[in-house]
C-alpha positions as a Markdown table, in Angstrom:
| # | Residue | x | y | z |
|---|---|---|---|---|
| 1 | Unk | 116.2 | 82.7 | 36.5 |
| 2 | Unk | 112.8 | 81.2 | 37.3 |
| 3 | Unk | 111.4 | 82.5 | 34.0 |
| 4 | Unk | 114.3 | 81.0 | 32.1 |
| 5 | Unk | 113.7 | 77.7 | 33.8 |
| 6 | Unk | 110.1 | 77.7 | 32.8 |
| 7 | Unk | 111.0 | 78.5 | 29.2 |
| 8 | Unk | 113.7 | 75.9 | 29.2 |
| 9 | Unk | 111.3 | 73.2 | 30.4 |
| 10 | Unk | 108.8 | 74.2 | 27.8 |
| 11 | Unk | 106.2 | 75.3 | 30.3 |
| 12 | Unk | 105.8 | 78.7 | 28.7 |
| 13 | Unk | 107.1 | 80.4 | 25.6 |
| 14 | Unk | 109.4 | 83.5 | 25.6 |
| 15 | Unk | 106.5 | 85.5 | 24.1 |
| 16 | Unk | 104.2 | 84.4 | 26.9 |
| 17 | Unk | 106.8 | 85.4 | 29.5 |
| 18 | Unk | 107.2 | 88.8 | 28.0 |
| 19 | Unk | 103.4 | 89.3 | 27.8 |
| 20 | Unk | 103.0 | 88.4 | 31.5 |
| 21 | Unk | 105.8 | 90.7 | 32.5 |
| 22 | Unk | 104.3 | 93.6 | 30.5 |
| 23 | Unk | 100.9 | 93.0 | 32.1 |
| 24 | Unk | 102.5 | 93.0 | 35.6 |
| 25 | Unk | 104.3 | 96.3 | 34.9 |
| 26 | Unk | 101.2 | 97.8 | 33.4 |
| 27 | Unk | 99.2 | 97.0 | 36.6 |
| 28 | Unk | 101.9 | 98.5 | 38.8 |
| 29 | Unk | 101.7 | 101.7 | 36.8 |
| 30 | Unk | 97.9 | 101.8 | 36.9 |
| 31 | Unk | 97.8 | 101.4 | 40.7 |
| 32 | Unk | 100.5 | 104.0 | 41.2 |
| 33 | Unk | 98.6 | 106.5 | 39.1 |
| 34 | Unk | 95.4 | 105.8 | 40.9 |
| 35 | Unk | 97.1 | 106.2 | 44.2 |
| 36 | Unk | 98.5 | 109.6 | 43.2 |
| 37 | Unk | 95.0 | 110.7 | 42.1 |
| 38 | Unk | 93.5 | 109.6 | 45.4 |
| 39 | Unk | 96.0 | 111.7 | 47.3 |
| 40 | Unk | 94.6 | 114.8 | 45.7 |
| 41 | Unk | 91.1 | 113.9 | 47.0 |
| 42 | Unk | 92.1 | 113.4 | 50.7 |
| 43 | Unk | 90.0 | 115.4 | 53.1 |
| 44 | Unk | 91.5 | 117.1 | 56.1 |
| 45 | Unk | 91.5 | 115.2 | 59.4 |
| 46 | Unk | 88.3 | 116.2 | 61.2 |
| 47 | Unk | 88.8 | 118.2 | 64.4 |
| 48 | Unk | 88.1 | 116.2 | 67.5 |
| 49 | Unk | 85.5 | 118.2 | 69.4 |
| 50 | Unk | 85.1 | 115.8 | 72.2 |
| 51 | Unk | 85.9 | 117.2 | 75.7 |
| 52 | Unk | 89.3 | 116.7 | 77.2 |
| 53 | Unk | 90.0 | 113.1 | 78.4 |
| 54 | Unk | 89.0 | 111.9 | 80.9 |
| 55 | Unk | 85.6 | 113.6 | 80.5 |
| 56 | Unk | 83.1 | 113.8 | 83.4 |
| 57 | Unk | 79.7 | 112.3 | 82.7 |
| 58 | Unk | 76.7 | 111.6 | 84.8 |
| 59 | Unk | 76.6 | 107.9 | 85.9 |
| 60 | Unk | 74.1 | 107.8 | 88.7 |
| 61 | Unk | 70.9 | 105.8 | 88.4 |
| 62 | Unk | 67.4 | 106.0 | 90.0 |
| 63 | Unk | 66.3 | 104.1 | 93.1 |
| 64 | Unk | 63.5 | 102.6 | 91.0 |
| 65 | Unk | 66.0 | 101.0 | 88.6 |
| 66 | Unk | 68.1 | 99.7 | 91.5 |
| 67 | Unk | 65.0 | 98.0 | 92.9 |
| 68 | Unk | 64.2 | 96.5 | 89.5 |
| 69 | Unk | 67.7 | 95.1 | 89.1 |
| 70 | Unk | 67.7 | 93.7 | 92.7 |
| 71 | Unk | 64.4 | 91.9 | 92.0 |
| 72 | Unk | 66.0 | 90.0 | 89.1 |
| 73 | Unk | 68.2 | 88.1 | 91.6 |
| 74 | Unk | 65.2 | 86.4 | 93.2 |
| 75 | Unk | 62.4 | 86.7 | 90.6 |
| 76 | Unk | 63.6 | 83.9 | 88.4 |
| 77 | Unk | 61.8 | 82.6 | 85.4 |
| 78 | Unk | 58.9 | 80.3 | 86.1 |
| 79 | Unk | 60.0 | 76.7 | 86.6 |
| 80 | Unk | 63.6 | 77.5 | 87.2 |
| 81 | Unk | 65.3 | 75.7 | 90.1 |
| 82 | Unk | 68.4 | 77.3 | 91.4 |
| 83 | Unk | 71.0 | 75.2 | 93.4 |
| 84 | Unk | 70.0 | 75.1 | 97.1 |
| 85 | Unk | 73.4 | 76.5 | 98.1 |
| 86 | Unk | 73.2 | 79.4 | 95.6 |
| 87 | Unk | 69.7 | 80.6 | 96.5 |
| 88 | Unk | 70.7 | 82.2 | 99.9 |
| 89 | Unk | 73.3 | 84.2 | 98.1 |
| 90 | Unk | 70.8 | 85.5 | 95.6 |
| 91 | Unk | 68.5 | 86.4 | 98.4 |
| 92 | Unk | 71.3 | 88.3 | 100.2 |
| 93 | Unk | 71.8 | 90.4 | 97.1 |
| 94 | Unk | 68.2 | 91.5 | 97.0 |
| 95 | Unk | 68.4 | 92.2 | 100.7 |
| 96 | Unk | 71.5 | 94.3 | 100.3 |
| 97 | Unk | 69.5 | 97.1 | 98.8 |
| 98 | Unk | 67.1 | 97.1 | 101.8 |
| 99 | Unk | 70.0 | 97.0 | 104.2 |
| 100 | Unk | 71.8 | 99.9 | 102.4 |
| 101 | Unk | 75.0 | 97.8 | 102.2 |
| 102 | Unk | 75.9 | 96.9 | 98.6 |
| 103 | Unk | 78.9 | 94.7 | 98.0 |
| 104 | Unk | 81.2 | 94.4 | 95.0 |
| 105 | Unk | 79.3 | 91.8 | 93.0 |
| 106 | Unk | 76.0 | 93.6 | 93.4 |
| 107 | Unk | 77.6 | 96.9 | 92.5 |
| 108 | Unk | 78.7 | 95.2 | 89.2 |
| 109 | Unk | 75.3 | 93.8 | 88.7 |
| 110 | Unk | 73.8 | 97.3 | 89.1 |
| 111 | Unk | 76.2 | 98.7 | 86.5 |
| 112 | Unk | 75.6 | 95.9 | 84.0 |
| 113 | Unk | 71.8 | 95.9 | 84.5 |
| 114 | Unk | 71.5 | 99.7 | 84.2 |
| 115 | Unk | 73.5 | 99.7 | 81.0 |
| 116 | Unk | 71.3 | 96.9 | 79.6 |
| 117 | Unk | 68.2 | 98.9 | 80.5 |
| 118 | Unk | 69.6 | 101.8 | 78.5 |
| 119 | Unk | 70.2 | 99.8 | 75.4 |
| 120 | Unk | 73.9 | 99.1 | 75.7 |
| 121 | Unk | 75.1 | 95.6 | 74.9 |
| 122 | Unk | 77.3 | 94.0 | 77.5 |
| 123 | Unk | 79.9 | 91.2 | 77.1 |
| 124 | Unk | 81.9 | 89.6 | 79.9 |
| 125 | Unk | 84.4 | 86.9 | 78.8 |
| 126 | Unk | 87.2 | 85.1 | 80.7 |
| 127 | Unk | 88.4 | 81.9 | 82.1 |
| 128 | Unk | 85.8 | 81.7 | 84.9 |
| 129 | Unk | 83.5 | 84.6 | 84.2 |
| 130 | Unk | 80.0 | 83.1 | 84.4 |
| 131 | Unk | 80.5 | 82.2 | 88.1 |
| 132 | Unk | 83.4 | 84.5 | 88.9 |
| 133 | Unk | 86.7 | 83.2 | 90.0 |
| 134 | Unk | 85.8 | 83.8 | 93.6 |
| 135 | Unk | 82.2 | 82.7 | 93.4 |
| 136 | Unk | 81.0 | 86.3 | 93.5 |
| 137 | Unk | 79.3 | 87.0 | 90.2 |
| 138 | Unk | 76.9 | 84.2 | 89.2 |
| 139 | Unk | 76.0 | 86.1 | 86.1 |
| 140 | Unk | 74.8 | 82.9 | 84.6 |
| 141 | Unk | 73.0 | 80.5 | 87.0 |
| 142 | Unk | 72.3 | 76.9 | 86.1 |
| 143 | Unk | 69.0 | 75.1 | 86.7 |
| 144 | Unk | 69.6 | 72.5 | 89.4 |
| 145 | Unk | 67.4 | 69.9 | 87.6 |
| 146 | Unk | 67.9 | 70.5 | 83.9 |
| 147 | Unk | 71.4 | 72.0 | 83.7 |
| 148 | Unk | 70.3 | 74.8 | 81.5 |
| 149 | Unk | 71.8 | 78.3 | 82.0 |
| 150 | Unk | 69.9 | 81.5 | 82.8 |
| 151 | Unk | 71.0 | 85.1 | 83.0 |
| 152 | Unk | 68.8 | 87.0 | 85.6 |
| 153 | Unk | 69.9 | 90.5 | 84.4 |
| 154 | Unk | 68.3 | 89.9 | 81.0 |
| 155 | Unk | 65.0 | 90.8 | 82.6 |
| 156 | Unk | 65.8 | 94.5 | 82.7 |
| 157 | Unk | 67.5 | 94.6 | 79.2 |
| 158 | Unk | 65.9 | 97.0 | 76.7 |
| 159 | Unk | 64.4 | 95.2 | 73.8 |
| 160 | Unk | 67.0 | 94.1 | 71.3 |
| 161 | Unk | 69.9 | 94.5 | 73.8 |
| 162 | Unk | 72.1 | 91.5 | 74.3 |
| 163 | Unk | 74.0 | 90.2 | 77.3 |
| 164 | Unk | 76.9 | 87.7 | 76.8 |
| 165 | Unk | 78.7 | 86.2 | 79.8 |
| 166 | Unk | 80.9 | 83.4 | 78.6 |
| 167 | Unk | 83.7 | 81.2 | 79.9 |
| 168 | Unk | 86.6 | 81.3 | 77.4 |
| 169 | Unk | 89.4 | 78.8 | 76.7 |
| 170 | Unk | 92.5 | 78.9 | 78.9 |
| 171 | Unk | 94.5 | 80.8 | 76.3 |
| 172 | Unk | 94.8 | 84.4 | 77.3 |
| 173 | Unk | 96.3 | 85.5 | 74.0 |
| 174 | Unk | 93.4 | 84.2 | 72.0 |
| 175 | Unk | 90.7 | 85.3 | 74.5 |
| 176 | Unk | 91.9 | 88.8 | 75.0 |
| 177 | Unk | 92.7 | 89.2 | 71.3 |
| 178 | Unk | 89.1 | 88.3 | 70.4 |
| 179 | Unk | 87.6 | 90.6 | 72.9 |
| 180 | Unk | 89.8 | 93.5 | 71.7 |
| 181 | Unk | 88.4 | 92.9 | 68.2 |
| 182 | Unk | 84.9 | 92.7 | 69.5 |
| 183 | Unk | 85.3 | 96.0 | 71.3 |
| 184 | Unk | 86.6 | 97.7 | 68.1 |
| 185 | Unk | 83.6 | 96.4 | 66.1 |
| 186 | Unk | 81.1 | 97.3 | 68.9 |
| 187 | Unk | 82.2 | 100.7 | 70.3 |
| 188 | Unk | 79.0 | 101.4 | 72.2 |
| 189 | Unk | 79.1 | 98.2 | 74.2 |
| 190 | Unk | 80.7 | 97.3 | 77.5 |
| 191 | Unk | 83.2 | 94.6 | 76.5 |
| 192 | Unk | 85.2 | 93.1 | 79.3 |
| 193 | Unk | 87.9 | 90.4 | 79.4 |
| 194 | Unk | 88.5 | 89.0 | 82.8 |
| 195 | Unk | 91.6 | 87.1 | 84.0 |
| 196 | Unk | 91.1 | 84.3 | 86.4 |
| 197 | Unk | 93.9 | 86.1 | 88.3 |
| 198 | Unk | 95.5 | 89.3 | 87.1 |
| 199 | Unk | 98.8 | 87.5 | 86.9 |
| 200 | Unk | 97.6 | 85.5 | 83.9 |
| 201 | Unk | 97.3 | 88.5 | 81.7 |
| 202 | Unk | 101.0 | 88.0 | 80.8 |
| 203 | Unk | 99.9 | 85.2 | 78.5 |
| 204 | Unk | 98.4 | 88.0 | 76.3 |
| 205 | Unk | 101.3 | 90.5 | 76.6 |
| 206 | Unk | 101.5 | 90.8 | 72.8 |
| 207 | Unk | 97.9 | 91.9 | 72.6 |
| 208 | Unk | 98.5 | 94.5 | 75.4 |
| 209 | Unk | 101.7 | 95.9 | 73.8 |
| 210 | Unk | 100.6 | 95.9 | 70.2 |
| 211 | Unk | 96.9 | 96.7 | 70.3 |
| 212 | Unk | 95.5 | 97.8 | 73.7 |
| 213 | Unk | 98.2 | 100.3 | 74.6 |
| 214 | Unk | 99.3 | 101.5 | 71.2 |
| 215 | Unk | 96.5 | 100.7 | 68.6 |
| 216 | Unk | 95.1 | 104.2 | 68.7 |
| 217 | Unk | 98.5 | 105.9 | 68.3 |
| 218 | Unk | 99.5 | 103.6 | 65.4 |
| 219 | Unk | 96.3 | 103.2 | 63.5 |
| 220 | Unk | 93.8 | 105.6 | 65.0 |
| 221 | Unk | 91.9 | 102.4 | 66.0 |
| 222 | Unk | 89.9 | 103.0 | 69.1 |
| 223 | Unk | 88.9 | 100.3 | 71.5 |
| 224 | Unk | 86.9 | 100.5 | 74.8 |
| 225 | Unk | 88.0 | 97.1 | 76.0 |
| 226 | Unk | 87.9 | 96.7 | 79.8 |
| 227 | Unk | 90.5 | 94.3 | 81.4 |
| 228 | Unk | 89.4 | 93.0 | 84.8 |
| 229 | Unk | 92.5 | 91.8 | 86.6 |
| 230 | Unk | 92.1 | 90.3 | 90.1 |
| 231 | Unk | 95.0 | 91.8 | 92.1 |
| 232 | Unk | 96.2 | 91.8 | 95.7 |
| 233 | Unk | 98.9 | 90.6 | 98.1 |
| 234 | Unk | 97.0 | 88.0 | 100.1 |
| 235 | Unk | 99.5 | 85.2 | 100.7 |
| 236 | Unk | 98.6 | 83.2 | 97.5 |
| 237 | Unk | 102.1 | 83.1 | 96.2 |
| 238 | Unk | 104.0 | 84.8 | 93.3 |
| 239 | Unk | 101.6 | 83.6 | 90.5 |
| 240 | Unk | 98.3 | 84.5 | 92.1 |
| 241 | Unk | 99.0 | 88.0 | 93.6 |
| 242 | Unk | 99.7 | 90.6 | 91.0 |
| 243 | Unk | 98.2 | 92.0 | 87.8 |
| 244 | Unk | 101.4 | 93.9 | 87.3 |
| 245 | Unk | 100.2 | 97.4 | 87.8 |
| 246 | Unk | 103.8 | 98.6 | 87.0 |
| 247 | Unk | 103.7 | 97.2 | 83.5 |
| 248 | Unk | 100.5 | 98.9 | 82.5 |
| 249 | Unk | 101.7 | 102.2 | 84.0 |
| 250 | Unk | 104.9 | 101.9 | 82.0 |
| 251 | Unk | 102.8 | 101.7 | 78.8 |
| 252 | Unk | 100.6 | 104.7 | 79.8 |
| 253 | Unk | 101.1 | 107.9 | 77.9 |
| 254 | Unk | 99.3 | 110.4 | 75.7 |
| 255 | Unk | 96.0 | 109.5 | 77.4 |
| 256 | Unk | 96.0 | 106.1 | 75.7 |
| 257 | Unk | 94.1 | 104.3 | 78.4 |
| 258 | Unk | 92.6 | 104.5 | 81.9 |
| 259 | Unk | 94.2 | 102.5 | 84.8 |
| 260 | Unk | 92.2 | 102.2 | 88.0 |
| 261 | Unk | 92.0 | 100.2 | 91.2 |
| 262 | Unk | 88.6 | 101.1 | 92.7 |
| 263 | Unk | 88.2 | 100.4 | 96.4 |
| 264 | Unk | 84.4 | 100.4 | 96.9 |
| 265 | Unk | 81.5 | 98.9 | 95.1 |
| 266 | Unk | 80.1 | 102.3 | 94.2 |
| 267 | Unk | 83.4 | 103.4 | 92.7 |
| 268 | Unk | 83.5 | 100.3 | 90.6 |
| 269 | Unk | 79.9 | 100.8 | 89.5 |
| 270 | Unk | 80.5 | 104.4 | 88.4 |
| 271 | Unk | 83.7 | 103.5 | 86.6 |
| 272 | Unk | 82.0 | 100.8 | 84.5 |
| 273 | Unk | 79.1 | 103.1 | 83.5 |
| 274 | Unk | 81.6 | 106.0 | 82.8 |
| 275 | Unk | 83.5 | 103.7 | 80.4 |
| 276 | Unk | 80.4 | 103.3 | 78.2 |
| 277 | Unk | 78.9 | 106.8 | 78.6 |
| 278 | Unk | 81.9 | 109.0 | 78.3 |
| 279 | Unk | 82.6 | 110.4 | 74.7 |
| 280 | Unk | 86.0 | 108.8 | 74.4 |
| 281 | Unk | 86.6 | 105.2 | 73.5 |
| 282 | Unk | 89.8 | 104.0 | 75.2 |
| 283 | Unk | 90.9 | 100.8 | 77.0 |
| 284 | Unk | 90.2 | 100.6 | 80.8 |
| 285 | Unk | 92.4 | 98.5 | 83.0 |
| 286 | Unk | 90.8 | 97.7 | 86.3 |
| 287 | Unk | 92.7 | 95.9 | 89.1 |
| 288 | Unk | 89.8 | 94.2 | 90.9 |
| 289 | Unk | 89.8 | 92.8 | 94.4 |
| 290 | Unk | 89.8 | 89.3 | 95.8 |
| 291 | Unk | 89.2 | 89.2 | 99.6 |
| 292 | Unk | 87.8 | 92.7 | 99.4 |
| 293 | Unk | 84.9 | 91.4 | 97.3 |
| 294 | Unk | 83.0 | 90.7 | 100.5 |
| 295 | Unk | 84.7 | 93.0 | 102.9 |
| 296 | Unk | 82.6 | 95.5 | 104.8 |
| 297 | Unk | 84.8 | 98.6 | 104.1 |
| 298 | Unk | 84.4 | 98.0 | 100.4 |
| 299 | Unk | 80.6 | 98.1 | 100.5 |
| 300 | Unk | 78.6 | 101.2 | 99.6 |
| 301 | Unk | 75.3 | 102.8 | 100.6 |
| 302 | Unk | 72.5 | 103.0 | 98.1 |
| 303 | Unk | 72.7 | 106.8 | 97.8 |
| 304 | Unk | 76.2 | 106.5 | 96.4 |
| 305 | Unk | 74.6 | 104.9 | 93.4 |
| 306 | Unk | 71.7 | 107.4 | 93.1 |
| 307 | Unk | 73.6 | 110.6 | 93.9 |
| 308 | Unk | 77.3 | 109.9 | 93.5 |
| 309 | Unk | 79.8 | 109.8 | 90.7 |
| 310 | Unk | 83.3 | 108.3 | 90.2 |
| 311 | Unk | 85.9 | 110.1 | 92.3 |
| 312 | Unk | 89.5 | 109.5 | 91.2 |
| 313 | Unk | 90.7 | 110.2 | 94.8 |
| 314 | Unk | 88.9 | 109.2 | 98.0 |
| 315 | Unk | 89.8 | 111.0 | 101.2 |
| 316 | Unk | 89.6 | 108.9 | 104.3 |
| 317 | Unk | 89.9 | 111.1 | 107.5 |
| 318 | Unk | 88.3 | 110.6 | 110.9 |
| 319 | Unk | 89.4 | 113.9 | 112.6 |
| 320 | Unk | 90.0 | 117.6 | 112.3 |
| 321 | Unk | 92.3 | 118.3 | 109.3 |
| 322 | Unk | 94.4 | 120.6 | 111.5 |
| 323 | Unk | 95.5 | 117.6 | 113.5 |
| 324 | Unk | 96.9 | 115.8 | 110.5 |
| 325 | Unk | 100.7 | 115.6 | 110.3 |
| 326 | Unk | 101.1 | 112.7 | 108.0 |
| 327 | Unk | 99.3 | 112.0 | 104.7 |
| 328 | Unk | 99.4 | 108.5 | 103.4 |
| 329 | Unk | 98.6 | 107.9 | 99.7 |
| 330 | Unk | 97.8 | 104.5 | 98.4 |
| 331 | Unk | 95.6 | 102.5 | 96.1 |
| 332 | Unk | 93.4 | 99.5 | 96.6 |
| 333 | Unk | 92.9 | 97.1 | 99.5 |
| 334 | Unk | 95.8 | 98.4 | 101.7 |
| 335 | Unk | 93.9 | 101.6 | 102.1 |
| 336 | Unk | 91.2 | 99.9 | 104.1 |
| 337 | Unk | 93.8 | 97.9 | 106.1 |
| 338 | Unk | 95.7 | 101.1 | 107.0 |
| 339 | Unk | 92.4 | 102.9 | 108.0 |
| 340 | Unk | 91.5 | 100.0 | 110.3 |
| 341 | Unk | 94.9 | 100.0 | 111.9 |
| 342 | Unk | 94.8 | 103.8 | 112.4 |
| 343 | Unk | 91.4 | 103.7 | 113.9 |
| 344 | Unk | 92.2 | 100.8 | 116.1 |
| 345 | Unk | 95.2 | 102.8 | 117.5 |
| 346 | Unk | 93.0 | 105.9 | 117.9 |
| 347 | Unk | 95.5 | 108.0 | 115.8 |
| 348 | Unk | 94.2 | 111.4 | 114.8 |
| 349 | Unk | 97.3 | 112.6 | 112.9 |
| 350 | Unk | 97.0 | 110.4 | 109.8 |
| 351 | Unk | 94.9 | 111.1 | 106.7 |
| 352 | Unk | 94.6 | 108.4 | 104.0 |
| 353 | Unk | 94.1 | 109.2 | 100.3 |
| 354 | Unk | 93.1 | 106.3 | 98.1 |
| 355 | Unk | 93.8 | 106.8 | 94.4 |
| 356 | Unk | 90.9 | 105.1 | 92.6 |
| 357 | Unk | 92.3 | 106.2 | 89.2 |
| 358 | Unk | 96.1 | 106.0 | 88.8 |
| 359 | Unk | 96.2 | 107.0 | 85.1 |
| 360 | Unk | 95.5 | 109.6 | 83.9 |
| 361 | Unk | 96.9 | 110.9 | 87.2 |
| 362 | Unk | 94.3 | 113.0 | 89.0 |
| 363 | Unk | 96.8 | 115.7 | 89.7 |
| 364 | Unk | 94.4 | 118.6 | 90.3 |
| 365 | Unk | 92.2 | 116.6 | 92.6 |
| 366 | Unk | 95.2 | 115.6 | 94.7 |
| 367 | Unk | 96.4 | 119.2 | 94.9 |
| 368 | Unk | 92.9 | 120.4 | 95.9 |
| 369 | Unk | 92.8 | 117.8 | 98.7 |
| 370 | Unk | 96.3 | 118.6 | 99.9 |
| 371 | Unk | 95.5 | 122.3 | 100.1 |
| 372 | Unk | 93.0 | 121.5 | 102.8 |
| 373 | Unk | 95.8 | 120.3 | 105.2 |
| 374 | Unk | 97.9 | 123.1 | 106.7 |
| 375 | Unk | 100.0 | 121.1 | 109.2 |
| 376 | Unk | 101.2 | 118.0 | 107.5 |
| 377 | Unk | 105.0 | 117.3 | 107.6 |
| 378 | Unk | 105.3 | 114.3 | 105.2 |
| 379 | Unk | 103.6 | 112.4 | 102.4 |
| 380 | Unk | 104.0 | 108.7 | 102.3 |
| 381 | Unk | 103.2 | 106.4 | 99.4 |
| 382 | Unk | 102.2 | 103.0 | 100.9 |
| 383 | Unk | 101.8 | 99.8 | 98.9 |
| 384 | Unk | 102.0 | 96.1 | 99.6 |
| 385 | Unk | 103.7 | 95.3 | 96.3 |
| 386 | Unk | 107.5 | 95.3 | 96.2 |
| 387 | Unk | 109.3 | 98.6 | 95.8 |
| 388 | Unk | 110.1 | 97.9 | 92.1 |
| 389 | Unk | 106.5 | 97.0 | 91.3 |
| 390 | Unk | 103.0 | 98.4 | 91.9 |
| 391 | Unk | 102.3 | 102.1 | 91.3 |
| 392 | Unk | 105.3 | 103.5 | 93.2 |
| 393 | Unk | 107.8 | 103.7 | 90.2 |
| 394 | Unk | 105.1 | 105.7 | 88.4 |
| 395 | Unk | 104.2 | 107.9 | 91.4 |
| 396 | Unk | 107.8 | 108.8 | 92.1 |
| 397 | Unk | 108.5 | 109.9 | 88.5 |
| 398 | Unk | 105.1 | 111.5 | 87.7 |
| 399 | Unk | 103.4 | 112.7 | 90.8 |
| 400 | Unk | 106.3 | 113.8 | 93.1 |
| 401 | Unk | 107.8 | 116.3 | 90.6 |
| 402 | Unk | 104.5 | 117.8 | 89.8 |
| 403 | Unk | 103.6 | 118.3 | 93.4 |
| 404 | Unk | 107.1 | 119.6 | 94.1 |
| 405 | Unk | 107.2 | 117.6 | 97.3 |
| 406 | Unk | 109.1 | 114.6 | 98.5 |
| 407 | Unk | 107.0 | 111.4 | 98.6 |
| 408 | Unk | 108.6 | 108.7 | 100.7 |
| 409 | Unk | 107.8 | 105.0 | 100.2 |
| 410 | Unk | 106.8 | 102.2 | 102.6 |
| 411 | Unk | 106.5 | 98.9 | 100.9 |
| 412 | Unk | 108.0 | 95.4 | 100.6 |
| 413 | Unk | 111.6 | 95.5 | 99.4 |
| 414 | Unk | 112.3 | 95.2 | 95.7 |
| 415 | Unk | 111.8 | 91.6 | 94.5 |
| 416 | Unk | 112.3 | 89.6 | 91.3 |
| 417 | Unk | 108.9 | 87.9 | 92.1 |
| 418 | Unk | 105.7 | 89.6 | 93.0 |
| 419 | Unk | 105.2 | 87.8 | 96.3 |
| 420 | Unk | 106.6 | 85.2 | 98.7 |
| 421 | Unk | 105.5 | 81.6 | 98.6 |
| 422 | Unk | 104.9 | 81.3 | 102.3 |
| 423 | Unk | 101.6 | 82.5 | 103.8 |
| 424 | Unk | 103.1 | 82.8 | 107.2 |
| 425 | Unk | 105.9 | 85.0 | 105.8 |
| 426 | Unk | 103.4 | 87.0 | 103.9 |
| 427 | Unk | 101.3 | 87.7 | 107.0 |
| 428 | Unk | 104.5 | 88.9 | 108.9 |
| 429 | Unk | 105.5 | 91.2 | 106.0 |
| 430 | Unk | 102.0 | 92.7 | 105.8 |
| 431 | Unk | 101.9 | 93.3 | 109.6 |
| 432 | Unk | 105.3 | 94.9 | 109.6 |
| 433 | Unk | 104.4 | 97.1 | 106.6 |
| 434 | Unk | 101.2 | 98.4 | 108.2 |
| 435 | Unk | 103.0 | 99.0 | 111.5 |
| 436 | Unk | 105.6 | 101.1 | 109.7 |
| 437 | Unk | 103.0 | 103.3 | 108.0 |
| 438 | Unk | 101.0 | 104.2 | 111.1 |
| 439 | Unk | 104.1 | 104.5 | 113.4 |
């Protein structure tokens, strides 16, 4: 009809219309023939000779490198004037190494600095990433007099290696989408997108669903993007408490990603280095702490960086294993809170297992640890998230059947929102939960 209209208006002649149609049909036939010919030349899909995921790699570093990285925090470039209130924090970081008591932010600095020294590019982007939402990172510090930025960790970077730490716009969809693309284009780099709070990742749910969780399965497109999602029930209300662990676990299958909630600075350090050094290139979802950033139980000794590795399960026991009658499994901050309550009550019958990696589920490691206990009567999964959220829905369907054991739950009751809006009510809920676990 459109062709007839053109001819009727005199825009083209009937002969010109026939010539254009014939050319169009000819092009279709040509492309079809070329496609069939290309199919004959297809090479077989190469065999993936990489070790089984998740592969174990060496992630420790030398004491000499630790000292070099620590010195960057106070040996600033000549003429640079840090803010008077920031300088003591930088001094404390350098002192941590001497005190053998490394906190979360310094653990991250050691991971980033060591990767830079080995020639790996590092990029951290998010809504408050230069300073860190909780004032913990200060990856870019600003001259108090000139206002110019400076990245201390660049001092240890191998020649030609780049470090980007940028504050992005407050649109999670655009920010996370860009970093996903960057990670695809730069597979040997550590590329991290950080939410100001983990809750805000839902603004980029399309990127998570369509690319991060399923891009490899759909298109064989690999991405090593790291999502840093601050997570924790700490009385900050329903929109500043949860990175939605349950949503990511519902998307986890076929070894498509790693989902972790490290509970110590060394665990976080080894996990970041593992992400770059392991032979696979898959997304890593890390639920990072808030109050635990500066908590004593989350700090690590220097030897854990020079001799250790990432352990997917950490066993916390203060007594003879034969005295243990109750095994509590958990992940994240609540593990430290439960240990403190247990020790305060001088209880010797409780062992606490903290899952540092939730997916892929460290089944064999869990079995090996459980085999060392001969007298336990029950296994409890404890979490401070509501029953329908957190890791429990995944644990009860994936871990319990493979262990062949009943895993009971102690948590907040199921809820349509991640957390209550009252700090007082939160504190009471948390106290009741911990009391129920150690009772």
